[in-house]
C-alpha positions in Angstrom: -43.9 -87.3 -194.3 -41.2 -85.4 -195.9 -42.5 -83.8 -198.9 -38.7 -84.2 -200.3 -36.3 -86.9 -201.2 -35.6 -90.0 -198.7 -31.6 -90.6 -198.0 -29.5 -92.3 -195.9 -30.1 -89.0 -192.7 -33.7 -90.4 -193.2 -33.7 -93.1 -190.3 -34.8 -96.6 -190.9 -38.3 -97.4 -190.3 -38.4 -101.4 -191.1 -35.2 -102.9 -189.1 -37.6 -106.2 -187.7 -35.1 -109.6 -187.5 -34.4 -111.4 -190.4 -36.4 -114.5 -191.0 -34.9 -118.0 -191.8 -37.3 -118.7 -194.3 -39.8 -117.2 -196.7 -42.0 -118.2 -199.8 -40.7 -115.5 -201.6 -37.9 -112.7 -201.0 -38.4 -109.1 -203.0 -34.8 -107.4 -203.9 -35.5 -103.7 -204.0 -38.0 -101.2 -201.6 -39.4 -99.3 -204.4 -42.8 -99.3 -205.6 -42.9 -102.3 -208.0 -41.1 -104.4 -205.2 -43.4 -103.5 -202.2 -47.0 -103.8 -204.6 -45.6 -106.9 -205.8 -44.7 -108.0 -202.4 -48.4 -106.8 -201.0 -50.0 -108.6 -203.8 -48.4 -111.9 -203.1 -48.9 -111.2 -198.8 -52.5 -110.9 -200.0 -52.4 -114.6 -201.5 -51.1 -116.1 -198.3 -47.3 -115.8 -199.3 -44.5 -115.5 -196.5 -42.7 -112.3 -198.9 -39.8 -110.6 -197.5 -38.6 -107.3 -199.1 -34.9 -106.5 -198.6 -34.1 -102.6 -199.6 -30.1 -102.0 -199.3 -30.7 -98.4 -198.3 -34.1 -96.8 -197.5 -37.5 -97.7 -198.5 -38.2 -95.2 -201.7 -34.7 -93.7 -201.6 -34.2 -94.2 -205.1 -36.2 -93.1 -208.5 -39.6 -94.3 -206.6 -39.5 -91.7 -204.6 -37.8 -89.2 -207.0 -40.4 -89.3 -210.0 -42.7 -87.1 -211.3 -45.5 -88.0 -209.8 -47.6 -89.0 -213.1 -50.1 -91.8 -212.8 -50.8 -91.4 -216.8 -52.5 -93.4 -219.7 -51.4 -90.6 -222.1 -48.8 -91.5 -224.1 -47.8 -94.8 -223.1 -47.1 -97.3 -225.7 -50.0 -99.2 -226.4 -48.4 -102.6 -224.9 -48.5 -100.9 -221.7 -51.5 -99.6 -221.8 -53.8 -102.5 -220.8 -51.6 -102.7 -217.5 -52.1 -99.0 -217.0 -55.8 -98.5 -217.8 -55.8 -101.8 -215.1 -53.3 -99.7 -212.5 -55.2 -96.4 -212.9 -58.1 -98.3 -211.6 -56.1 -99.9 -208.3 -54.5 -96.3 -207.7 -58.4 -95.0 -207.2 -58.7 -97.7 -204.4 -55.2 -97.1 -202.7 -55.9 -94.4 -200.0 -59.0 -96.1 -198.8 -57.0 -99.6 -198.9 -53.9 -97.6 -197.3 -56.4 -95.8 -194.8 -53.7 -92.5 -195.8 -53.7 -89.3 -198.0 -50.9 -90.0 -200.2 -51.8 -87.0 -202.6 -54.0 -88.9 -205.2 -56.1 -87.2 -207.3 -57.5 -87.3 -210.7 -56.7 -84.3 -212.0 -55.9 -84.9 -215.8 -52.8 -84.8 -217.7 -51.9 -82.5 -221.0 -49.6 -82.5 -223.4 -49.0 -79.3 -225.1 -47.9 -78.6 -228.9 -46.1 -75.3 -230.3 -46.4 -76.9 -233.8 -48.8 -78.8 -235.9 -46.3 -81.6 -236.3 -46.4 -82.7 -232.9 -50.2 -82.1 -233.0 -50.1 -85.1 -235.7 -48.2 -87.2 -233.5 -50.7 -86.8 -230.5 -53.9 -87.5 -233.2 -52.0 -91.0 -234.9 -51.4 -92.0 -231.0 -55.1 -91.5 -229.9 -56.4 -93.0 -233.1 -54.7 -96.3 -232.0 -55.6 -96.0 -227.9 -59.2 -95.3 -228.2 -59.3 -99.1 -228.6 -58.1 -99.2 -224.9 -60.8 -96.9 -223.9 -59.2 -94.2 -222.6 -60.8 -90.9 -222.1 -58.1 -89.0 -223.9 -58.8 -85.9 -226.6 -57.1 -83.4 -228.7 -57.7 -80.2 -227.7 -57.7 -77.3 -229.7 -55.8 -74.0 -229.4 -58.9 -72.2 -228.1 -59.2 -75.0 -225.5 -56.1 -75.0 -224.7 -56.3 -71.1 -223.7 -58.9 -71.8 -221.8 -57.4 -74.3 -219.5 -54.4 -72.1 -219.2 -55.4 -68.8 -219.4 -52.4 -66.1 -220.4 -50.6 -68.7 -221.1 -48.0 -68.3 -224.3 -47.5 -70.2 -227.6 -49.4 -73.5 -227.6 -51.2 -74.3 -230.9 -53.2 -77.2 -228.8 -52.7 -80.6 -226.9 -53.8 -83.8 -225.9 -55.7 -84.5 -222.8 -56.8 -87.1 -220.6 -59.4 -86.2 -217.4 -58.5 -89.7 -216.1 -55.2 -89.5 -215.5 -53.6 -88.7 -212.1 -51.0 -87.7 -209.8 -49.7 -88.6 -206.5 -46.6 -87.4 -204.0 -44.0 -90.3 -204.2 -42.2 -89.4 -201.3 -45.6 -90.1 -199.2 -46.6 -93.0 -201.2 -44.1 -95.6 -201.2 -43.5 -95.5 -197.4 -47.1 -95.4 -196.9 -47.3 -98.7 -199.2 -44.4 -100.6 -197.0 -46.1 -99.5 -193.9 -49.7 -101.2 -195.4 -47.5 -104.5 -196.6 -45.3 -104.6 -193.4 -49.5 -105.3 -191.6 -50.2 -107.4 -193.6 -47.8 -110.0 -193.1 -44.9 -108.7 -195.4 -41.1 -108.8 -193.7 -39.5 -105.7 -194.5 -35.8 -104.9 -194.0 -33.7 -101.6 -194.8 -30.2 -101.4 -195.0 -30.3 -105.1 -196.1 -28.4 -105.9 -199.1 -29.0 -109.0 -201.1 -25.2 -109.7 -202.2 -26.1 -112.8 -203.9 -28.8 -115.6 -205.0 -28.3 -118.8 -203.2 -28.4 -121.8 -205.8 -29.0 -125.3 -205.6 -28.4 -127.3 -209.1 -29.0 -124.0 -210.7 -32.4 -123.1 -209.1 -33.2 -120.5 -206.7 -32.7 -122.1 -203.2 -32.8 -118.5 -201.0 -30.7 -115.2 -200.9 -27.6 -114.3 -199.3 -28.1 -110.5 -197.6 -25.3 -109.1 -195.7 -27.3 -109.9 -192.6 -27.9 -113.9 -193.3 -29.0 -116.8 -195.9 -32.6 -116.8 -196.1 -34.4 -119.7 -197.6 -37.0 -119.1 -200.4 -38.1 -121.1 -203.6 -38.5 -117.6 -205.5 -36.9 -114.0 -206.0 -38.6 -111.2 -207.3 -35.5 -109.1 -208.5 -37.2 -105.2 -208.6 -33.6 -103.5 -208.0 -34.2 -100.9 -210.7 -30.9 -99.3 -212.2 -29.1 -101.8 -209.8 -30.4 -105.0 -211.6 -28.2 -105.4 -214.5 -25.3 -105.6 -212.1 -27.1 -108.2 -209.9 -27.9 -110.8 -212.7 -24.5 -109.8 -214.3 -22.8 -111.4 -211.5 -24.9 -114.6 -211.7 -24.2 -114.9 -216.1 -27.5 -113.2 -217.0 -27.4 -110.6 -219.4 -29.5 -107.6 -219.2 -29.4 -104.7 -221.8 -30.1 -101.5 -218.8 -28.5 -97.9 -218.7 -29.2 -95.4 -216.5 -30.0 -92.1 -216.8 -30.2 -89.0 -214.4 -33.5 -87.2 -214.1 -33.4 -83.7 -212.3 -36.5 -82.6 -211.0 -37.2 -79.1 -209.0 -39.4 -77.8 -206.8 -40.8 -74.4 -206.8 -42.2 -72.2 -203.9 -46.0 -72.0 -203.6 -48.1 -70.2 -206.8 -51.2 -69.4 -207.6 -52.9 -72.3 -209.5 -52.0 -72.9 -212.8 -54.0 -76.0 -213.5 -54.8 -78.9 -210.5 -52.8 -81.5 -212.8 -50.4 -81.8 -214.6 -48.9 -80.7 -218.1 -45.8 -80.6 -220.2 -44.5 -79.8 -223.6 -41.2 -80.3 -225.4 -39.5 -78.4 -222.9 -40.9 -78.9 -219.5 -43.1 -80.5 -217.5 -44.8 -79.1 -214.6 -47.0 -81.0 -212.0 -49.2 -79.3 -208.9 -48.0 -80.6 -205.4 -49.8 -81.0 -202.3 -47.6 -78.0 -201.0 -49.0 -75.5 -203.2 -46.0 -75.5 -205.2 -45.6 -77.3 -208.7 -43.0 -80.3 -209.5 -40.7 -78.5 -212.7 -38.6 -80.7 -214.7 -37.3 -80.9 -218.3 -39.3 -82.6 -220.6 -36.5 -84.9 -222.1 -33.5 -83.9 -221.2 -31.2 -85.8 -219.2 -27.6 -86.8 -218.4 -25.5 -89.9 -218.7 -22.5 -90.9 -217.0 -20.4 -93.1 -219.8 -19.1 -96.1 -217.8 -18.3 -100.1 -219.2 -22.2 -101.0 -219.9 -22.4 -97.7 -222.5 -19.7 -100.0 -224.6 -21.3 -103.6 -223.8 -24.6 -102.2 -224.7 -23.6 -99.5 -227.4 -25.6 -101.4 -230.6 -28.7 -102.4 -228.4 -29.2 -98.2 -227.5 -27.9 -96.4 -230.7 -31.0 -95.9 -231.9 -32.5 -94.1 -228.5 -29.2 -92.8 -228.6 -29.6 -90.8 -232.0 -33.0 -90.1 -231.0 -32.4 -88.6 -228.0 -28.6 -87.0 -228.6 -29.5 -83.2 -228.3 -31.3 -83.7 -225.4 -28.5 -85.8 -223.5 -25.5 -84.6 -221.6 -22.4 -87.1 -221.5 -20.5 -87.0 -218.2 -17.4 -89.1 -218.4 -17.3 -90.4 -214.5 -20.0 -92.1 -212.3 -19.8 -91.1 -209.1 -18.2 -93.5 -207.2 -20.0 -96.9 -206.4 -22.5 -96.3 -209.0 -23.9 -99.4 -211.1 -22.1 -98.5 -214.2 -19.2 -97.4 -212.4 -15.3 -97.6 -213.9 -14.5 -99.2 -210.5 -17.7 -100.8 -209.6 -17.3 -104.8 -209.1 -18.8 -106.7 -211.6 -18.1 -110.1 -209.6 -18.0 -110.5 -205.9 -18.3 -113.6 -203.4 -21.6 -114.3 -201.3 -19.1 -113.6 -198.2 -17.6 -110.4 -199.4 -19.3 -107.1 -198.9 -21.1 -106.4 -202.2 -21.5 -103.2 -204.1 -24.9 -102.8 -203.0 -23.7 -102.3 -199.5 -21.0 -99.7 -200.8 -23.6 -97.5 -202.2 -26.8 -98.0 -200.1 -28.9 -94.7 -202.2 -28.1 -93.4 -205.6 -28.5 -89.6 -204.9 -27.2 -87.2 -207.5 -27.2 -83.9 -207.7 -29.0 -82.0 -210.4 -27.3 -79.4 -212.1 -27.9 -75.9 -211.3 -28.1 -74.4 -214.9 -30.5 -76.9 -215.4 -33.3 -75.3 -212.8 -32.7 -71.6 -214.2 -33.4 -72.9 -217.8 -36.7 -74.5 -216.5 -37.5 -71.0 -214.4 -37.2 -69.0 -217.7 -39.3 -71.4 -219.3 -41.6 -71.8 -217.0 -41.9 -67.8 -217.1 -42.0 -67.6 -220.6 -44.9 -69.7 -221.0 -47.0 -68.2 -217.8 -46.3 -64.3 -217.9 -48.8 -63.8 -215.5 -46.8 -65.6 -212.7 -43.2 -65.0 -213.7 -40.3 -66.3 -213.2 -40.8 -68.9 -210.1 -38.8 -69.5 -206.9 -37.3 -72.6 -206.1 -37.0 -74.5 -202.6 -35.6 -77.5 -203.3 -33.5 -80.1 -206.2 -32.9 -83.7 -206.5 -32.5 -86.4 -209.4 -32.8 -89.8 -209.2 -31.8 -92.3 -211.7 -34.0 -94.2 -214.0 -33.4 -97.8 -215.3 -33.7 -97.3 -219.1 -33.8 -100.0 -221.3 -33.1 -99.8 -225.6 -36.8 -99.7 -226.4 -38.0 -97.9 -223.0 -40.1 -100.6 -222.1 -39.9 -102.5 -218.7 -38.6 -106.3 -218.6 -41.5 -108.0 -216.5 -40.5 -112.0 -217.0 -38.7 -115.5 -215.5 -35.3 -115.4 -216.3 -32.9 -118.2 -217.0 -32.3 -119.0 -213.5 -35.3 -121.2 -212.4 -37.6 -119.1 -209.4 -36.3 -115.5 -210.6 -38.5 -113.5 -212.0 -37.6 -109.7 -213.3 -39.0 -107.0 -212.6 -37.1 -103.7 -214.0 -36.4 -101.4 -216.4 -39.6 -99.4 -216.1 -37.8 -96.0 -217.9 -39.1 -93.5 -216.0 -42.8 -94.9 -216.1 -42.9 -97.2 -212.9 -44.6 -94.8 -210.4 -47.8 -94.8 -212.2 -47.7 -98.4 -213.5 -47.2 -99.8 -210.1 -49.9 -101.2 -209.2 -50.7 -103.0 -212.9 -46.8 -104.7 -212.7 -47.4 -105.8 -209.3 -50.6 -108.1 -210.4 -48.7 -109.9 -212.8 -45.5 -110.4 -211.1 -48.1 -112.2 -208.4 -49.3 -114.4 -211.7 -46.1 -115.4 -212.5 -44.8 -116.2 -208.8 -48.3 -118.3 -208.7 -47.6 -119.7 -211.7 -51.1 -118.3 -213.5 -51.4 -117.2 -217.0 -50.7 -113.3 -216.5 -54.2 -111.0 -217.1 -52.1 -109.4 -219.1 -49.8 -110.2 -222.7 -46.3 -109.9 -221.4 -44.4 -110.9 -224.6 -43.5 -107.0 -225.2 -42.0 -107.7 -221.7 -39.6 -110.5 -222.4 -36.0 -110.4 -221.4 -35.3 -112.6 -224.8 -36.2 -109.4 -226.7 -33.2 -107.8 -225.4 -30.7 -110.4 -226.4 -28.0 -109.3 -228.7 -28.9 -109.2 -232.4 -33.0 -109.1 -231.8 -34.1 -106.7 -233.9 -36.7 -104.1 -231.4 -40.1 -103.0 -233.1 -40.3 -99.6 -233.2 -42.1 -97.8 -230.3 -45.6 -97.0 -229.9 -45.2 -94.0 -226.8 -45.0 -90.2 -227.3 
């Protein structure tokens, strides 16, 4: 399996016939959609996953590969603790190596103010049983010999890492073995509604009858919902990632400060990313949801580079249609995979920061670069909820945190689809919280 992003040049693996009917259809072949489908199939449900492009072609295959409890918003933490337990069993369940290792994650601080924020989070997070602890300057120096500049840190030994490009396609193959039907190059154009309820889906390859649909469409979810009259405050930001050449091992896990982050890769290099810098394409939804995102914009303004035009066909592109008929080619067919290009200047800046932090190694060579589009909500929390359309369940807005928490999200999606009381409190992830005029609770993530 390739160690780098899947694109349309990657041959489709899942091209079987489209069933006439299933119990549940899942829109989106990322980690949330695939794990939800797998969980539902394990309960005897007939499940179809439709992916407009390639499995793991977008953010699920382009993320940092971190699996972390550390720093999570406290409302996410119970689900993440559950997800970590499930991650530990995945290699055996998949009968495959996915690069999963519990090698720890460390946040690093250059000043005492950041250390204080670490301490405030830890004081509240301990109630959830995490093994996180604060590190002194001396402990950081012992963990990262010859590194420069950090006064302390926050470390969670049980947190882990995995290889996204390997993990998600492997999950798809396992789900298919368990009876899930998966179709790549099969965009869902619209819901098929009868008396206002889900009666099926209309794909580019034909109609499929079903009573329930799970929308796990990532950055495309808001556009799909809008065509059905459902409002979702969601925007997408570009997040660049770089892979270094093979390097001596600095640490076996992942770490980051307020400027950059690293994660050990199975190929002997490191994944190298900016900590919070990102790019944002200004489109119609940016104006539509301006008030909801204003607090986040003000907090991240200096770390955001604004671009006036999205590439053609992107979800919030100026010319992207907002409505279409079921017998028309949809935006999801016109842009199969979001494949943005990271800026070369960002790569050079990260190389410089790495060299300053680890002078014993110096400036690392880069062997690959890519970027993904993160589906963000105003409070950086997911939406996991029923929708105003009976039969439609929403699992989106993971805000860059979906890879690690994916197994936990899948379990509660299965609960919702089966009509059970979810095993975790989902009130913080309700769709209604993002309604116009609603005041969002302050986040607790760091």
